[in-house]
N, CA, C and O atoms as a printed pandas DataFrame, in Angstrom:
     atom_number atom_name residue_name chain_id  residue_number  x_coord  y_coord  z_coord
0              1         N          MET        A               1    1.061   -1.314   -0.193
1              2        CA          MET        A               1   -0.303    0.107    0.065
2              3         C          MET        A               1    0.516    1.256    0.005
3              4         O          MET        A               1    1.413    1.135    0.840
4              5         N          THR        A               2    0.587    2.172   -0.533
5              6        CA          THR        A               2    1.351    3.696   -0.995
6              7         C          THR        A               2    0.959    4.531    0.097
7              8         O          THR        A               2   -0.260    4.446    0.245
8              9         N          ASN        A               3    1.386    5.150    0.759
9             10        CA          ASN        A               3    1.580    6.682    1.497
10            11         C          ASN        A               3    0.098    7.153    0.431
11            12         O          ASN        A               3   -0.960    7.290    1.044
12            13         N          ARG        A               4    0.087    7.300   -0.568
13            14        CA          ARG        A               4   -1.274    7.759   -1.336
14            15         C          ARG        A               4   -2.596    7.289   -0.520
15            16         O          ARG        A               4   -3.409    7.846    0.217
16            17         N          ILE        A               5   -2.392    5.961   -1.037
17            18        CA          ILE        A               5   -3.573    4.971   -0.831
18            19         C          ILE        A               5   -4.196    5.215    1.054
19            20         O          ILE        A               5   -5.329    5.268    1.532
20            21         N          ALA        A               6   -2.475    5.331    1.820
21            22        CA          ALA        A               6   -3.228    5.095    3.389
22            23         C          ALA        A               6   -3.831    6.361    3.712
23            24         O          ALA        A               6   -4.560    6.617    4.670
24            25         N          ILE        A               7   -3.332    7.313    2.557
25            26        CA          ILE        A               7   -4.003    8.844    3.129
26            27         C          ILE        A               7   -5.294    8.885    2.912
27            28         O          ILE        A               7   -6.059    9.267    3.797
28            29         N          VAL        A               8   -5.694    8.524    1.787
29            30        CA          VAL        A               8   -6.815    8.708    1.506
30            31         C          VAL        A               8   -7.453    7.524    2.013
31            32         O          VAL        A               8   -8.667    7.681    1.878
32            33         N          LEU        A               9   -7.230    6.565    2.461
33            34        CA          LEU        A               9   -8.564    5.980    2.843
34            35         C          LEU        A               9   -8.637    6.561    4.596
35            36         O          LEU        A               9   -9.728    6.866    5.077
36            37         N          ALA        A              10   -7.420    6.647    5.371
37            38        CA          ALA        A              10   -7.554    7.553    6.116
38            39         C          ALA        A              10   -8.689    8.863    6.657
39            40         O          ALA        A              10   -9.317    9.096    7.690
40            41         N          LEU        A              11   -8.475    9.718    4.904
41            42        CA          LEU        A              11   -9.492   10.729    5.281
42            43         C          LEU        A              11  -10.754   10.295    4.544
43            44         O          LEU        A              11  -11.650   11.109    4.320
44            45         N          LEU        A              12  -10.829    9.084    4.183
45            46        CA          LEU        A              12  -12.624    8.735    3.783
46            47         C          LEU        A              12  -13.163    7.944    5.458
47            48         O          LEU        A              12  -14.341    7.665    5.684
48            49         N          VAL        A              13  -12.001    7.694    6.482
49            50        CA          VAL        A              13  -13.088    6.936    6.993
50            51         C          VAL        A              13  -13.366    8.077    8.879
51            52         O          VAL        A              13  -14.148    8.075    9.830
52            53         N          VAL        A              14  -12.164    8.825    8.425
53            54        CA          VAL        A              14  -12.120   10.105    9.175
54            55         C          VAL        A              14  -13.999   10.866    8.623
55            56         O          VAL        A              14  -15.091   10.951    9.185
56            57         N          ALA        A              15  -13.559   11.174    7.555
57            58        CA          ALA        A              15  -14.821   11.688    6.680
58            59         C          ALA        A              15  -16.290   10.655    6.961
59            60         O          ALA        A              15  -17.382   11.200    6.806
60            61         N          VAL        A              16  -16.262    9.765    7.207
61            62        CA          VAL        A              16  -17.458    9.038    7.456
62            63         C          VAL        A              16  -18.011    9.007    8.808
63            64         O          VAL        A              16  -19.212    9.030    9.077
64            65         N          PHE        A              17  -16.642    8.929    9.983
65            66        CA          PHE        A              17  -17.255    9.279   11.443
66            67         C          PHE        A              17  -17.789   11.120   11.540
67            68         O          PHE        A              17  -18.784   11.462   12.179
68            69         N          ALA        A              18  -17.141   11.834   10.984
69            70        CA          ALA        A              18  -17.447   13.681   10.905
70            71         C          ALA        A              18  -19.165   13.534   10.529
71            72         O          ALA        A              18  -20.163   13.930   11.131
72            73         N          VAL        A              19  -18.970   12.724    9.161
73            74        CA          VAL        A              19  -20.711   13.154    8.625
74            75         C          VAL        A              19  -21.298   12.655    9.769
75            76         O          VAL        A              19  -21.969   13.504   10.356
76            77         N          ASP        A              20  -21.262   10.962   10.570
77            78        CA          ASP        A              20  -21.875   10.896   11.306
78            79         C          ASP        A              20  -22.742   11.524   12.098
79            80         O          ASP        A              20  -23.942   11.664   12.334
80            81         N          ALA        A              21  -20.971   12.061   12.625
81            82        CA          ALA        A              21  -21.189   12.868   14.382
82            83         C          ALA        A              21  -22.406   14.172   13.639
83            84         O          ALA        A              21  -23.486   14.527   14.112
84            85         N          TYR        A              22  -21.878   14.537   12.648
85            86        CA          TYR        A              22  -23.167   16.096   12.327
86            87         C          TYR        A              22  -24.376   15.991   12.104
87            88         O          TYR        A              22  -25.388   16.590   12.465
88            89         N          ALA        A              23  -24.024   14.718   11.133
89            90        CA          ALA        A              23  -25.964   14.909   10.777
90            91         C          ALA        A              23  -26.745   13.160   11.304
91            92         O          ALA        A              23  -27.770   12.636   10.870
92            93         N          PHE        A              24  -25.682   12.602   12.454
93            94        CA          PHE        A              24  -26.681   11.343   13.315
94            95         C          PHE        A              24  -25.892   11.463   14.553
95            96         O          PHE        A              24  -25.096   10.559   14.807
96            97         N          GLY        A              25  -25.978   12.190   15.138
97            98        CA          GLY        A              25  -25.695   12.426   16.480
98            99         C          GLY        A              25  -24.469   11.563   16.738
99           100         O          GLY        A              25  -24.334   11.449   17.957
100          101         N          GLY        A              26  -23.656   11.002   16.164
101          102        CA          GLY        A              26  -22.281   10.220   16.444
102          103         C          GLY        A              26  -22.532    8.814   17.217
103          104         O          GLY        A              26  -21.701    8.434   18.043
104          105         N          THR        A              27  -23.518    8.165   16.976
105          106        CA          THR        A              27  -24.289    6.740   17.325
106          107         C          THR        A              27  -23.060    5.809   16.388
107          108         O          THR        A              27  -22.848    4.632   16.682
108          109         N          LEU        A              28  -22.476    6.344   15.504
109          110        CA          LEU        A              28  -21.410    5.308   14.757
110          111         C          LEU        A              28  -20.566    3.968   15.322
111          112         O          LEU        A              28  -20.649    2.743   15.235
112          113         N          PRO        A              29  -19.596    5.092   16.035
113          114        CA          PRO        A              29  -18.503    4.236   17.150
114          115         C          PRO        A              29  -19.274    3.563   17.788
115          116         O          PRO        A              29  -18.906    2.404   17.599
116          117         N          VAL        A              30  -20.385    3.564   18.631
117          118        CA          VAL        A              30  -21.230    2.489   19.739
118          119         C          VAL        A              30  -21.309    1.602   18.791
119          120         O          VAL        A              30  -20.586    0.606   18.817
120          121         N          PHE        A              31  -22.191    1.822   17.813
121          122        CA          PHE        A              31  -22.706    0.782   16.937
122          123         C          PHE        A              31  -22.168   -0.850   16.909
123          124         O          PHE        A              31  -22.442   -2.013   17.207
124          125         N          LEU        A              32  -20.601    0.599   15.945
125          126        CA          LEU        A              32  -19.334   -0.578   15.562
126          127         C          LEU        A              32  -19.005   -0.915   16.667
127          128         O          LEU        A              32  -18.505   -1.996   16.359
128          129         N          GLY        A              33  -18.899   -0.859   17.593
129          130        CA          GLY        A              33  -17.993   -0.775   18.999
130          131         C          GLY        A              33  -18.667   -2.052   19.328
131          132         O          GLY        A              33  -18.012   -3.090   19.419
132          133         N          ARG        A              34  -20.237   -2.013   19.551
133          134        CA          ARG        A              34  -20.911   -3.017   19.625
134          135         C          ARG        A              34  -21.146   -4.529   18.824
135          136         O          ARG        A              34  -21.377   -5.655   19.264
136          137         N          LYS        A              35  -21.011   -4.106   17.738
137          138        CA          LYS        A              35  -20.497   -5.273   16.651
138          139         C          LYS        A              35  -19.638   -5.630   16.729
139          140         O          LYS        A              35  -19.580   -6.858   16.783
140          141         N          MET        A              36  -18.321   -4.831   16.794
141          142        CA          MET        A              36  -17.059   -5.805   17.334
142          143         C          MET        A              36  -16.728   -6.773   18.457
143          144         O          MET        A              36  -15.808   -7.591   18.471
144          145         N          LEU        A              37  -17.880   -6.475   19.647
145          146        CA          LEU        A              37  -17.752   -6.836   20.675
146          147         C          LEU        A              37  -18.441   -8.441   20.122
147          148         O          LEU        A              37  -17.959   -9.561   20.293
148          149         N          ASN        A              38  -19.461   -8.129   19.562
149          150        CA          ASN        A              38  -20.518   -9.571   19.418
150          151         C          ASN        A              38  -19.517  -10.641   18.086
151          152         O          ASN        A              38  -19.556  -11.835   17.789
152          153         N          LEU        A              39  -18.748   -9.527   17.608
153          154        CA          LEU        A              39  -17.879  -10.593   16.373
154          155         C          LEU        A              39  -17.078  -11.830   17.304
155          156         O          LEU        A              39  -17.016  -13.058   17.229
156          157         N          LEU        A              40  -16.396  -10.568   18.398
157          158        CA          LEU        A              40  -15.356  -11.216   19.219
158          159         C          LEU        A              40  -15.799  -12.836   19.887
159          160         O          LEU        A              40  -15.379  -13.962   19.618
160          161         N          THR        A              41  -16.575  -12.465   20.620
161          162        CA          THR        A              41  -17.813  -13.515   21.689
162          163         C          THR        A              41  -17.937  -14.424   20.457
163          164         O          THR        A              41  -18.138  -15.628   20.610
164          165         N          TRP        A              42  -17.861  -14.067   19.669
165          166        CA          TRP        A              42  -18.793  -15.093   18.465
166          167         C          TRP        A              42  -17.333  -16.101   17.933
167          168         O          TRP        A              42  -17.269  -17.326   18.039
168          169         N          LEU        A              43  -16.503  -15.405   17.493
169          170        CA          LEU        A              43  -15.111  -16.073   17.569
170          171         C          LEU        A              43  -14.463  -17.151   18.918
171          172         O          LEU        A              43  -13.949  -18.269   18.919
172          173         N          ALA        A              44  -14.716  -16.404   19.719
173          174        CA          ALA        A              44  -13.890  -16.500   21.000
174          175         C          ALA        A              44  -14.844  -18.197   21.259
175          176         O          ALA        A              44  -14.291  -19.226   21.650
176          177         N          PHE        A              45  -16.260  -18.075   20.932
177          178        CA          PHE        A              45  -16.896  -19.608   21.295
178          179         C          PHE        A              45  -16.000  -20.515   20.464
179          180         O          PHE        A              45  -15.403  -21.490   20.922
180          181         N          TRP        A              46  -15.953  -20.014   18.921
181          182        CA          TRP        A              46  -15.873  -21.540   18.248
182          183         C          TRP        A              46  -13.946  -21.656   18.091
183          184         O          TRP        A              46  -13.328  -22.295   17.239
184          185         N          ARG        A              47  -13.337  -20.755   19.288
185          186        CA          ARG        A              47  -11.993  -21.606   19.313
186          187         C          ARG        A              47  -11.919  -22.437   20.108
187          188         O          ARG        A              47  -10.906  -23.133   20.181
């Protein structure tokens, strides 16, 4: 991955979180955190 691609991807992620915070009240990080926790528990079950 080149530096240019990494910077574009980072800016895209920051833009998604900024739009969420401005338009939808900033609930995306909580939603993603809960989904990640569910994924980790599911993976731990199959371990």
